[in-house]
C-alpha positions in Angstrom: 60.1 15.0 -47.5 61.8 11.6 -47.0 61.2 9.8 -43.7 64.1 7.8 -42.6 63.1 4.7 -40.5 64.7 4.3 -37.1 67.3 1.6 -37.1 67.2 -0.9 -34.2 70.1 -0.5 -31.7 72.9 -3.1 -32.1 73.6 -2.6 -28.4 71.7 -1.9 -25.3 70.8 1.7 -24.3 71.9 3.2 -21.0 68.5 2.7 -19.5 68.2 -0.9 -20.7 71.7 -1.7 -19.4 70.9 -0.3 -16.0 67.7 -2.3 -15.7 69.4 -5.4 -16.9 72.2 -5.0 -14.4 69.7 -4.7 -11.6 67.8 -7.8 -12.7 71.0 -9.9 -13.0 72.1 -8.8 -9.6 68.8 -10.0 -8.1 69.0 -13.3 -10.0 72.5 -14.0 -8.6 71.5 -13.0 -5.1 68.6 -15.4 -5.1 70.4 -18.4 -6.7 72.1 -19.6 -3.5 68.8 -19.8 -1.6 67.1 -21.6 -4.4 70.0 -24.1 -4.8 69.7 -24.8 -1.0 66.0 -25.6 -1.4 66.8 -27.8 -4.4 69.4 -29.7 -2.3 66.8 -30.5 0.4 64.4 -31.6 -2.3 67.0 -34.0 -3.8 68.4 -35.1 -0.5 71.8 -33.6 -1.2 72.0 -31.1 1.7 75.0 -31.1 4.0 74.1 -32.1 7.5 75.9 -30.2 10.3 77.7 -32.6 12.5 77.8 -31.8 16.2 81.1 -33.5 16.6 80.2 -35.6 19.6 78.8 -39.0 18.7 80.3 -39.5 15.2 83.9 -40.8 15.2 86.3 -39.4 12.7 86.3 -42.7 10.7 82.6 -42.2 9.9 82.8 -38.6 8.8 82.0 -39.6 5.3 78.8 -41.4 6.2 75.8 -39.5 4.7 72.3 -40.3 5.7 69.3 -39.1 3.6 65.7 -38.9 4.5 63.3 -37.8 1.8 60.6 -36.0 3.8 60.9 -32.7 2.0 60.5 -34.3 -1.4 57.6 -36.5 -0.2 55.8 -33.4 1.2 56.2 -31.4 -2.0 55.3 -34.2 -4.4 52.3 -35.3 -2.3 50.8 -31.8 -2.8 51.8 -31.5 -6.5 50.3 -34.9 -7.3 46.9 -33.4 -6.5 47.3 -30.5 -8.9 46.2 -32.0 -12.3 45.3 -29.4 -14.9 43.0 -31.1 -17.4 41.5 -28.4 -19.8 40.9 -24.8 -20.7 37.4 -23.7 -21.7 35.3 -20.6 -22.2 33.1 -19.8 -19.2 30.2 -18.9 -21.5 30.1 -22.5 -22.8 31.2 -21.6 -26.4 33.5 -23.8 -28.5 36.9 -24.1 -26.7 38.8 -25.7 -29.6 41.0 -22.6 -30.0 42.1 -22.9 -26.3 42.6 -26.6 -26.7 44.8 -26.1 -29.8 47.1 -23.7 -28.0 47.3 -25.9 -24.9 48.1 -29.1 -26.9 50.6 -27.3 -29.2 52.6 -26.3 -26.1 52.0 -29.6 -24.2 50.7 -27.5 -21.3 49.0 -30.3 -19.4 52.3 -32.2 -18.9 54.5 -29.1 -18.6 52.2 -27.6 -16.0 53.1 -30.5 -13.7 56.7 -29.5 -13.9 55.8 -25.8 -13.3 53.8 -26.7 -10.2 56.6 -28.8 -8.8 59.1 -25.9 -9.2 56.7 -23.4 -7.7 56.2 -25.5 -4.6 59.9 -26.2 -4.3 61.3 -22.8 -5.0 58.3 -20.7 -4.1 57.8 -19.4 -7.6 57.9 -20.3 -11.3 57.7 -18.1 -14.3 55.6 -18.3 -17.5 56.6 -16.7 -20.7 54.5 -16.2 -23.8 56.0 -15.4 -27.2 55.5 -15.4 -31.0 56.1 -18.7 -32.8 58.8 -19.1 -35.5 56.1 -20.0 -38.0 53.2 -17.5 -38.1 50.7 -20.3 -38.8 51.5 -22.0 -35.5 50.0 -21.1 -32.1 51.9 -18.8 -29.7 54.6 -20.3 -27.5 54.0 -20.8 -23.8 57.0 -21.9 -21.8 57.7 -22.4 -18.1 61.0 -21.1 -16.7 62.8 -22.0 -13.5 63.6 -19.2 -11.0 67.2 -20.4 -11.1 67.4 -18.8 -14.6 64.8 -16.0 -14.5 63.6 -13.1 -12.4 61.4 -10.0 -12.8 60.7 -6.6 -11.4 57.1 -6.5 -10.0 54.7 -3.6 -9.8 52.9 -4.2 -6.5 50.2 -1.5 -7.1 49.1 -2.8 -10.6 50.1 -6.4 -9.8 51.9 -6.8 -13.2 55.6 -7.2 -14.1 57.6 -4.2 -15.2 60.7 -6.0 -16.6 61.9 -9.5 -16.6 65.2 -11.3 -17.4 66.1 -14.8 -18.3 69.6 -16.3 -18.7 69.7 -18.9 -21.4 71.8 -22.1 -21.5 70.8 -22.8 -25.1 74.2 -21.8 -26.4 74.3 -24.2 -29.4 71.2 -22.7 -30.9 73.0 -19.4 -31.4 76.5 -20.8 -31.9 77.8 -19.1 -28.8 81.2 -19.7 -27.2 81.3 -21.1 -23.6 82.4 -17.8 -22.1 79.4 -16.0 -23.8 76.1 -15.5 -21.9 72.8 -15.2 -23.7 69.9 -13.3 -22.0 66.3 -12.6 -22.9 65.3 -9.1 -21.7 61.5 -8.7 -21.5 60.2 -5.1 -21.6 56.7 -3.7 -22.0 57.0 -3.1 -25.8 59.6 -5.6 -26.9 61.7 -8.5 -26.0 65.5 -8.1 -26.5 67.8 -11.1 -27.1 71.4 -10.1 -26.3 74.7 -11.9 -25.7 77.5 -10.8 -23.4 81.1 -11.1 -24.6 84.1 -9.6 -23.0 82.0 -7.3 -20.8 79.9 -5.9 -23.7 76.4 -6.7 -24.7 75.5 -7.3 -28.3 71.8 -7.4 -29.4 71.0 -10.4 -31.5 67.3 -9.7 -32.1 64.4 -7.5 -30.9 60.8 -8.8 -30.9 58.5 -5.8 -31.1 55.4 -7.3 -29.7 53.8 -4.0 -28.7 51.7 -5.5 -25.8 52.4 -2.7 -23.4 53.4 -5.3 -20.7 56.2 -7.9 -20.6 54.8 -11.3 -21.7 55.9 -12.8 -18.4 53.9 -14.1 -15.5 54.9 -15.3 -12.0 53.3 -18.4 -10.5 53.9 -17.7 -6.8 53.3 -20.1 -3.9 52.3 -18.9 -0.4 52.1 -15.2 -1.2 51.6 -12.5 1.3 50.7 -8.9 0.8 54.2 -7.8 1.8 55.8 -10.7 -0.1 54.5 -11.3 -3.6 57.6 -13.3 -4.6 56.3 -16.4 -2.8 57.7 -19.0 -0.3 58.7 -22.6 -0.7 56.9 -25.5 0.9 60.3 -26.5 2.3 60.2 -24.1 5.2 63.0 -23.5 7.8 61.1 -25.8 10.1 61.1 -28.6 7.6 64.8 -28.1 7.0 65.5 -28.2 10.8 63.5 -31.4 11.4 65.1 -33.0 8.3 68.6 -32.3 9.6 67.6 -33.7 13.1 66.2 -36.9 11.6 69.2 -37.4 9.4 71.5 -37.0 12.4 69.4 -39.5 14.4 69.6 -42.0 11.5 73.4 -41.4 11.4 73.5 -42.2 15.1 71.7 -45.4 14.6 74.2 -46.3 11.9 77.1 -45.6 14.3 75.5 -47.6 17.1 75.0 -50.5 14.7 78.7 -50.4 13.9 79.8 -50.3 17.6 77.1 -52.1 19.5 75.5 -54.3 16.9 77.4 -57.3 18.2 77.0 -57.8 22.0 80.3 -57.3 23.9 81.7 -60.3 25.8 84.0 -60.5 28.8 86.3 -63.2 30.0 87.6 -63.3 33.6 90.4 -65.4 34.9 91.8 -66.6 31.5 95.4 -67.0 30.8 97.3 -65.2 28.0 97.6 -68.5 25.9 93.8 -68.4 25.4 94.2 -65.5 23.0 97.1 -67.0 21.0 97.0 -69.4 18.0 98.8 -72.7 17.8 102.1 -70.9 16.8 101.9 -68.5 19.8 100.9 -65.4 17.8 98.2 -63.2 19.4 94.8 -63.4 17.9 93.0 -60.3 16.9 90.0 -59.1 18.9 87.7 -60.0 16.0 89.1 -63.5 15.7 88.6 -64.1 19.4 85.1 -62.8 19.3 83.8 -64.7 16.3 85.0 -68.1 17.6 82.0 -70.3 17.7 83.4 -72.2 20.8 85.6 -70.6 23.3 87.8 -73.5 24.6 89.6 -72.2 27.7 91.9 -74.1 30.0 91.8 -74.1 33.8 94.3 -72.0 35.5 97.1 -73.3 37.8 94.6 -73.3 40.7 92.1 -75.4 38.7 89.6 -72.7 38.3 87.6 -72.3 35.0 87.6 -68.7 33.6 84.3 -67.0 33.7 82.7 -66.0 30.4 79.9 -63.5 30.1 78.1 -61.1 27.8 76.9 -57.5 28.1 73.4 -56.7 27.1 73.1 -55.8 23.4 72.2 -52.3 22.1 68.4 -51.7 21.8 67.7 -49.2 18.9 64.0 -48.9 19.9 64.7 -45.6 21.7 66.2 -44.1 18.6 63.4 -45.3 16.4 60.9 -43.7 18.8 62.6 -40.4 18.3 62.5 -40.8 14.5 58.7 -41.5 14.8 58.4 -38.3 16.9 60.2 -36.3 14.1 57.8 -37.9 11.5 54.7 -36.7 13.4 56.2 -33.2 13.7 57.1 -33.2 10.0 53.6 -34.4 9.1 52.1 -31.4 11.0 54.5 -29.0 9.2 53.7 -30.4 5.7 50.0 -31.0 6.3 50.4 -34.8 5.5 48.9 -37.8 7.2 51.6 -39.4 9.3 51.5 -42.7 7.5 52.8 -41.0 4.4 56.0 -40.3 6.2 56.4 -43.9 7.4 54.8 -43.5 10.9 52.6 -46.3 11.9 50.7 -47.2 15.0 49.5 -50.5 16.5 45.9 -49.7 15.6 45.5 -49.2 11.8 43.4 -46.2 10.9 40.0 -46.6 9.2 39.2 -45.3 5.8 37.2 -42.4 7.3 40.1 -41.5 9.6 42.5 -41.5 6.7 40.3 -39.2 4.7 39.9 -36.9 7.7 43.7 -36.8 8.1 44.0 -35.7 4.5 41.7 -32.7 5.0 44.6 -30.2 5.5 46.4 -31.5 2.4 43.2 -31.3 0.3 42.6 -27.7 1.4 46.1 -26.7 0.6 45.7 -28.2 -2.9 42.4 -26.3 -3.4 44.2 -23.0 -2.5 47.0 -23.8 -4.9 44.5 -24.6 -7.7 43.0 -21.2 -7.3 46.3 -19.3 -7.3 48.0 -21.4 -10.1 44.8 -21.4 -12.1 44.8 -17.6 -12.3 48.3 -17.7 -13.7 47.3 -20.3 -16.3 44.3 -18.2 -17.4 46.4 -15.1 -17.7 49.0 -17.0 -19.8 46.2 -18.2 -22.1 44.9 -14.7 -22.5 48.4 -13.4 -23.4 48.7 -16.2 -26.0 45.3 -15.1 -27.6 46.5 -11.5 -27.5 49.7 -12.4 -29.4 47.8 -14.6 -31.9 45.0 -12.1 -32.7 46.9 -8.9 -32.3 44.4 -7.6 -29.7 43.4 -8.8 -26.2 40.3 -11.0 -25.9 37.1 -9.3 -24.7 37.0 -8.9 -20.9 33.5 -10.4 -20.6 34.8 -13.7 -22.1 36.3 -15.4 -19.1 38.5 -18.5 -19.3 38.1 -21.3 -16.9 40.7 -23.9 -16.0 39.5 -27.5 -15.4 41.3 -29.4 -12.6 40.9 -32.9 -11.3 39.3 -33.2 -7.9 42.2 -32.9 -5.4 40.3 -34.9 -2.8 40.2 -38.7 -2.8 36.5 -39.6 -3.1 35.5 -43.0 -4.3 34.0 -43.5 -7.8 30.9 -44.9 -6.2 30.4 -41.8 -4.1 30.9 -39.5 -7.0 28.5 -41.4 -9.2 25.9 -41.6 -6.5 26.0 -37.8 -6.0 25.6 -37.2 -9.8 22.7 -39.7 -10.1 20.9 -38.0 -7.2 21.2 -34.6 -8.8 19.8 -36.0 -12.0 16.9 -37.7 -10.3 16.1 -34.5 -8.4 15.9 -32.6 -11.7 18.8 -30.3 -10.8 21.0 -31.4 -13.7 20.1 -32.9 -17.2 21.1 -36.5 -17.6 22.9 -35.9 -20.9 24.8 -32.8 -19.7 28.6 -32.4 -19.4 28.4 -31.3 -15.8 27.1 -34.7 -14.8 30.0 -36.5 -16.4 32.4 -34.1 -14.7 30.9 -34.8 -11.3 31.2 -38.5 -12.0 34.9 -38.1 -12.2 35.5 -38.5 -15.9 38.4 -36.6 -17.4 38.1 -34.0 -20.2 39.1 -36.6 -22.9 36.6 -39.1 -21.5 33.8 -36.6 -21.5 34.5 -35.7 -25.1 34.4 -39.4 -26.1 31.1 -39.9 -24.2 29.6 -36.9 -26.0 30.8 -38.3 -29.4 29.4 -41.7 -28.6 26.1 -40.1 -27.6 25.9 -38.3 -31.0 26.7 -41.5 -32.8 24.1 -43.4 -30.8 21.5 -40.6 -31.5 22.2 -40.6 -35.2 22.0 -44.4 -35.3 18.7 -44.3 -33.4 17.3 -41.7 -35.7 18.3 -43.7 -38.8 16.6 -46.8 -37.4 13.5 -44.9 -36.7 13.4 -43.6 -40.3 13.9 -47.1 -41.7 11.1 -48.4 -39.5 8.7 -45.7 -40.8 9.6 -46.4 -44.4 9.1 -50.1 -43.9 5.7 -49.5 -42.3 4.6 -47.4 -45.2 5.8 -50.0 -47.7 4.0 -52.9 -45.9 0.7 -51.2 -45.1 -2.3 -50.4 -47.3 -2.1 -47.4 -49.6 1.7 -47.6 -50.1 1.6 -45.3 -53.2 3.6 -42.2 -52.5 1.6 -38.9 -52.8 2.0 -36.9 -56.0 3.5 -33.5 -56.2 1.2 -30.5 -56.8 2.3 -30.2 -60.4 1.4 -33.9 -61.1 4.9 -35.2 -61.2 5.9 -38.1 -59.0 8.0 -37.4 -56.0 
């Protein structure tokens, strides 16, 4: 009896087409909100003009204040992923190979920035083009990707990514390439004239889509995540931009103090040829030479008080303090300063909320990085890693302790006998990075080998110089 193998579909099945349509609709619905968040991050948002204090000639004036970007980047700069390692202390070179092949330590910074800005980021894991290379781990923007989430099992059911890499497949500008992630396979298809044509099917057989979501500020009823650029942050940013625009308008109209002249004749505002001078020419005259009138009286010249922008700047400072509360930042990071400079302890105390937020993001994002690494090992080995072998992610300390304080704490623990002096934990507590710790361990091994070699040479020299330097004979009578 001849078994005919099942041929892969050159098109999408009805079920696949229905799920793909649902995911594409969700992707398009979310794109406008994400682009608005991106505009606030880049300072490109449109400020709503109240139409009262801004004259029509200055409608094109656009003021930008970068507080949303400062708040997001200040948090992201404290999220430095340094290494992956096995929790049982075994050799972690396999994890390091996968991470370095995918440049994860640099790419993770981009993923964290997107997750904080958009509220989520996606991680995909796939097979490499060359079977001898490690699996591929990539980070995808929510502008191009979405997924359907199983809230009960906390795993994705399906995921979709729209690709812009048209030249890699020789696609025309009107064609759209998508990657459709399903539990048993990943389908690559292209849309042309309303029809979908399957380019390739990757039969990974994992049972779950190889996609993870790195969500920020999750809630039990909202697993998608929320951005750090909240509606409160947007509102205060718009108000501060309008206030800065008001300062610009005031500078145009009231930057130069207004003058008044009483009792002057019309000839005082004419040139030598009898033509009327412009208001600006009259104003900028360094010396106002005015004649007496027919009664012999000298015209009175005076000046109105100039515009004081300090009232406006105080309002901007108020907005800065409110924004610092919303973003969890010390006010000085947003440009607010006081007459009495803060001490070092006061600055560290003001950063407590920011440090705590960073620690929470490390816990949430670290779980996503660990799951991505386990998926990569699953694809590489053809089976999932043992559950008892847990993967740890190593992060740089999000706080700002001094090197002296870190070193002092490590030394005290060694002196108390809590930690061994030559252990890796001591080096980590002292603030050394993963690369620096590996170099220190290598230098210790070299120093230990050199010390052992010198000790052996000293013993041999002592035997050669002392009495009875003859070497002992072997039991069979032959010389050693």
